[in-house]
C-alpha positions as CSV (number, residue, x, y, z in Angstrom):
1,M,2.5,308.5,-21.3
2,D,-0.4,308.2,-19.0
3,G,0.4,305.0,-17.1
4,G,-1.6,302.3,-18.8
5,I,-0.7,298.8,-20.0
6,D,0.0,299.8,-23.6
7,D,2.0,302.7,-22.4
8,A,4.3,300.3,-20.5
9,L,4.6,298.0,-23.6
10,A,5.4,301.1,-25.8
11,L,8.2,302.1,-23.4
12,I,9.7,298.7,-23.4
13,V,9.8,298.6,-27.2
14,A,11.2,302.3,-27.3
15,L,13.9,301.5,-24.7
16,I,15.1,298.3,-26.3
17,S,15.1,299.4,-29.9
18,P,18.6,300.6,-31.2
19,E,17.0,302.6,-34.0
20,I,16.0,305.4,-31.7
21,E,17.3,307.0,-28.5
22,V,15.0,307.8,-25.6
23,A,15.9,311.0,-24.1
24,G,13.2,311.0,-21.3
25,I,9.7,310.2,-20.3
26,T,7.0,312.6,-19.1
27,A,3.9,311.3,-17.2
28,V,0.5,312.9,-17.6
29,S,-3.0,312.4,-16.1
30,G,-5.0,310.0,-18.1
31,N,-5.5,306.3,-17.6
32,V,-4.6,306.7,-14.0
33,P,-3.6,309.9,-12.0
34,V,-0.3,311.4,-12.9
35,E,1.5,310.3,-9.7
36,Q,0.6,306.6,-10.6
37,A,1.6,307.2,-14.2
38,T,5.1,308.4,-13.0
39,I,5.5,305.2,-10.9
40,N,4.6,303.0,-13.9
41,G,7.2,304.9,-16.0
42,L,9.9,304.3,-13.3
43,R,8.8,300.6,-13.2
44,V,9.7,300.1,-16.8
45,I,13.0,302.0,-16.5
46,E,13.9,299.9,-13.5
47,L,12.8,296.6,-15.3
48,L,15.2,297.5,-18.3
49,Y,18.0,298.8,-16.1
50,R,17.8,302.2,-17.8
51,S,18.3,304.6,-15.0
52,D,20.1,306.9,-17.5
53,V,16.6,307.9,-18.8
54,W,14.7,310.5,-16.7
55,V,11.1,310.3,-15.8
56,A,9.3,313.6,-15.0
57,Q,5.9,314.2,-13.6
58,G,3.8,316.3,-15.7
59,L,0.3,317.9,-15.2
60,G,-2.3,316.3,-13.0
61,N,-5.4,317.6,-14.7
62,P,-6.6,318.5,-18.1
63,L,-6.2,322.1,-19.1
64,L,-9.9,323.0,-18.5
65,R,-11.8,319.9,-17.6
66,D,-12.0,317.3,-14.9
67,P,-9.9,314.1,-15.4
68,I,-11.4,310.9,-16.6
69,R,-9.9,307.5,-16.0
70,A,-9.6,304.2,-17.6
71,T,-9.0,302.1,-14.5
72,Q,-11.8,299.8,-15.2
73,F,-9.8,298.6,-18.3
74,H,-6.1,299.2,-17.1
75,G,-6.6,298.4,-13.4
76,T,-6.4,300.8,-10.4
77,D,-2.6,300.6,-10.8
78,G,-2.7,301.1,-14.5
79,L,-0.9,297.8,-15.1
80,G,-3.7,295.3,-15.0
81,D,-3.8,295.2,-11.1
82,S,-0.7,293.1,-11.4
83,N,0.6,293.9,-7.8
84,L,4.1,294.9,-8.9
85,P,6.6,296.1,-6.3
86,L,7.1,299.9,-6.2
87,P,10.2,301.1,-8.0
88,K,13.3,302.2,-6.1
89,L,14.1,304.9,-8.6
90,R,12.8,308.4,-8.1
91,P,11.3,310.8,-10.6
92,A,13.3,313.9,-11.8
93,E,13.1,316.9,-9.6
94,K,12.2,319.2,-12.6
95,S,8.8,319.4,-14.0
96,A,7.9,317.7,-17.3
97,I,7.6,321.0,-19.1
98,N,11.0,322.2,-18.1
99,A,12.4,318.7,-18.7
100,I,11.3,318.8,-22.3
101,R,12.6,322.2,-23.0
102,E,15.9,321.5,-21.3
103,D,16.3,318.4,-23.4
104,L,15.4,320.1,-26.6
105,E,17.9,323.1,-25.9
106,S,20.8,320.6,-25.1
107,S,20.2,318.3,-28.2
108,K,23.0,318.7,-30.6
109,H,20.9,317.5,-33.5
110,H,17.5,319.0,-34.1
111,S,15.8,315.6,-34.8
112,T,13.8,315.1,-31.6
113,T,10.5,313.6,-32.0
114,I,7.9,313.8,-29.3
115,I,5.8,310.6,-29.1
116,C,2.6,311.0,-27.1
117,T,0.9,307.9,-25.8
118,G,-1.6,309.8,-23.4
119,P,-3.6,312.9,-23.4
120,L,-1.7,315.9,-24.8
121,T,-2.0,318.2,-21.8
122,N,1.8,318.3,-21.2
123,I,2.7,319.0,-24.8
124,A,0.0,321.7,-25.1
125,A,1.2,323.4,-22.1
126,F,4.8,323.2,-23.3
127,L,3.9,324.7,-26.6
128,T,1.8,327.4,-25.1
129,E,4.6,328.4,-22.6
130,F,7.5,328.0,-25.0
131,P,6.0,328.6,-28.5
132,E,9.5,329.2,-29.9
133,A,10.6,325.8,-28.7
134,G,8.3,324.1,-31.3
135,R,10.9,324.9,-33.9
136,M,13.3,322.4,-32.2
137,V,10.9,319.5,-32.6
138,E,11.2,317.5,-35.8
139,E,7.6,316.2,-35.4
140,I,5.0,315.0,-32.9
141,V,3.7,311.5,-33.2
142,I,0.4,311.0,-31.3
143,M,-1.5,307.8,-30.4
144,G,-4.8,309.6,-30.6
145,G,-8.0,310.2,-32.4
146,A,-10.5,308.4,-34.7
147,Y,-10.5,309.9,-38.1
148,F,-13.2,307.7,-39.9
149,V,-10.9,307.1,-42.8
150,T,-11.1,303.2,-42.3
151,K,-13.8,301.0,-41.1
152,Y,-12.2,300.9,-37.6
153,G,-12.0,304.6,-37.2
154,F,-14.8,305.4,-34.7
155,G,-14.5,306.2,-31.1
156,N,-13.9,304.2,-28.1
157,E,-14.7,306.6,-25.2
158,T,-17.7,307.9,-27.1
159,P,-19.2,306.9,-30.5
160,V,-16.9,309.5,-32.2
161,A,-14.1,310.2,-29.7
162,E,-10.9,308.3,-28.8
163,F,-9.9,308.4,-25.1
164,N,-6.7,310.4,-25.2
165,V,-8.3,313.2,-27.2
166,Y,-11.4,313.1,-25.4
167,S,-9.6,313.4,-22.0
168,D,-8.3,316.9,-23.0
169,P,-9.8,318.0,-26.3
170,E,-8.5,321.6,-25.6
171,A,-4.9,320.4,-25.3
172,A,-5.3,318.3,-28.5
173,K,-6.6,321.3,-30.4
174,I,-3.5,323.4,-29.2
175,V,-1.2,320.6,-30.6
176,F,-3.0,320.0,-33.7
177,E,-3.1,323.8,-34.5
178,A,0.6,324.3,-33.5
179,D,3.3,325.0,-36.2
180,V,4.8,321.6,-35.7
181,P,4.4,318.5,-38.0
182,V,1.9,316.1,-36.5
183,K,1.5,312.3,-37.3
184,A,-1.6,310.7,-35.9
185,V,-1.9,306.9,-35.1
186,G,-5.6,306.5,-34.3
187,L,-8.1,303.9,-33.8
188,D,-8.4,303.6,-37.7
189,V,-5.3,301.4,-37.6
190,T,-4.9,300.3,-33.9
191,M,-8.2,298.6,-33.8
192,N,-7.6,296.3,-36.8
193,P,-8.0,292.8,-35.6
194,L,-5.0,291.6,-37.5
195,V,-2.6,293.7,-35.4
196,Q,-4.1,293.0,-32.0
197,L,-2.7,290.4,-29.5
198,T,-4.8,287.2,-29.2
199,R,-4.9,284.5,-26.7
200,N,-2.6,282.5,-28.8
201,D,0.0,285.4,-28.9
202,Y,-0.4,285.8,-25.2
203,G,0.2,282.0,-24.7
204,Q,3.4,282.3,-26.7
205,L,4.5,285.2,-24.6
206,R,3.9,283.3,-21.4
207,K,6.1,280.5,-22.5
208,R,9.2,282.7,-22.5
209,K,11.4,282.7,-19.5
210,D,12.9,286.2,-19.6
211,R,11.9,288.8,-17.1
212,V,10.6,291.3,-19.7
213,S,8.2,288.7,-21.2
214,A,7.0,287.8,-17.5
215,F,6.3,291.5,-16.9
216,A,4.3,291.8,-20.1
217,S,2.4,288.7,-19.4
218,S,1.7,289.9,-15.9
219,I,0.1,293.1,-17.0
220,L,-1.7,291.8,-19.9
221,K,-3.2,288.7,-18.0
222,N,-6.5,290.1,-16.8
223,N,-7.5,291.9,-20.1
224,I,-6.6,288.9,-22.3
225,K,-8.6,286.7,-20.0
226,K,-11.6,289.0,-20.1
227,Y,-11.6,290.2,-23.7
228,G,-9.5,287.7,-25.6
229,L,-7.8,290.5,-27.6
230,F,-5.6,293.5,-26.7
231,A,-5.0,296.5,-29.0
232,L,-1.4,297.7,-29.2
233,H,-2.3,301.4,-29.5
234,D,0.8,302.9,-27.9
235,P,3.5,300.4,-29.2
236,M,2.3,301.2,-32.7
237,A,2.8,304.9,-32.2
238,V,6.5,304.2,-31.1
239,T,7.1,301.8,-33.9
240,V,6.2,304.6,-36.4
241,K,9.7,305.9,-35.6
242,I,11.4,302.5,-35.5
243,K,9.9,300.8,-38.6
244,P,8.3,303.4,-40.8
245,S,7.9,301.1,-43.7
246,F,5.1,299.3,-41.8
247,F,2.8,302.3,-42.1
248,R,1.2,304.4,-44.7
249,F,0.0,307.9,-44.0
250,A,-2.5,310.3,-45.7
251,T,-2.8,314.0,-45.2
252,Y,-6.0,315.3,-44.0
253,H,-6.9,318.9,-42.7
254,T,-8.1,318.1,-39.2
255,Q,-9.8,319.8,-36.4
256,V,-10.6,318.8,-32.8
257,E,-14.2,319.3,-31.6
258,T,-14.2,321.1,-28.2
259,K,-17.9,322.3,-27.9
260,G,-20.1,319.5,-29.3
261,E,-22.8,318.0,-27.2
262,Y,-22.4,314.6,-28.9
263,T,-19.1,315.1,-30.6
264,L,-16.8,316.5,-27.9
265,G,-13.2,315.2,-28.6
266,M,-14.0,314.1,-32.1
267,T,-11.0,314.5,-34.5
268,V,-12.7,315.8,-37.7
269,A,-10.7,314.9,-40.8
270,D,-11.7,316.9,-43.8
271,R,-12.1,314.3,-46.7
272,R,-13.6,316.6,-49.3
273,D,-11.0,315.9,-51.9
274,W,-12.9,318.1,-54.5
275,L,-12.0,321.2,-52.8
276,P,-8.8,323.1,-53.4
277,Y,-6.2,322.2,-50.7
278,D,-6.1,325.7,-49.2
279,E,-9.9,325.8,-48.8
280,L,-10.1,322.7,-46.5
281,A,-10.8,323.2,-42.9
282,G,-8.0,322.7,-40.2
283,R,-4.4,322.2,-40.3
284,P,-2.9,319.3,-42.4
285,V,-2.2,316.2,-40.2
286,K,-0.6,313.1,-41.4
287,V,-3.1,310.3,-40.4
288,C,-2.1,306.7,-40.5
289,T,-4.5,304.7,-42.9
290,I,-2.7,301.5,-43.3
291,V,-0.4,299.2,-41.0
292,D,1.4,296.2,-42.1
293,P,0.3,293.1,-40.3
294,K,3.9,292.4,-39.8
295,F,3.9,295.0,-37.0
296,K,2.6,292.5,-34.5
297,R,5.3,289.9,-35.2
298,F,7.8,292.8,-34.9
299,F,6.3,293.8,-31.5
300,L,6.5,290.3,-30.1
301,S,10.1,289.8,-31.3
302,R,11.3,292.9,-29.7
303,L,10.0,291.8,-26.4
304,A,12.2,288.7,-26.8
305,T,15.4,290.6,-27.5
306,T,16.1,291.4,-23.9
């Protein structure tokens, strides 16, 4: 995770959902610097009294490029400039890369999924340094990309590129080409207005008296006030593992553009269905094409379960 508002909301959903077990959290450079992303991960852990879950700091820069930020949208603190107190908890002493490897090696069940809600820098570095460890990963679910398979599937950072992939396209290319199953939850579904938070949704959230709803209201306040809508990008990626029946995927051979002058960071899904499967370009990726509108009701209900 890279420390943004929807990253924090995704962590809350993951940590309070009994359907999955969160082993740990790694922070990466993205919406905010990696140090701030680490702090924001610890804030959520502390909010939910989950000190049993480690938070490890990852890489502070993309593999080959200068970092870009999204502080204009997420705030300088990554959480809507909500002026939250600093957490008392401290990050793990081990690096994110080593933390992932140690957790996979200690897992008794080879059913670990890596869910990526930020740029793929940490995961690309992990797969590059420990290529054999990929066999211990059941699948990688990413919030990232725009695949042009729905009317919402165009870029948000550029006309064709989504922020997480655009932030580190070389890392995304490594992950997409690795020998690990990939599911992609991209802008094709997250930007559907039916599953975005509205002012009315926010008003209902503010009426609740519990501390989690108060936290969510605080970090969402400025964006709802400014835009009137908030896309639940990262919570949707987490929900894929909690309520898979809400989602439909289609397999597309997909490549990440790393050299284009106008198309850098584009996720190119090969839709040429008249070609034989083995002639299509890129590795097969399961791309989310449909999300049930009930997802939003589920998200809001989970915030109320604490």
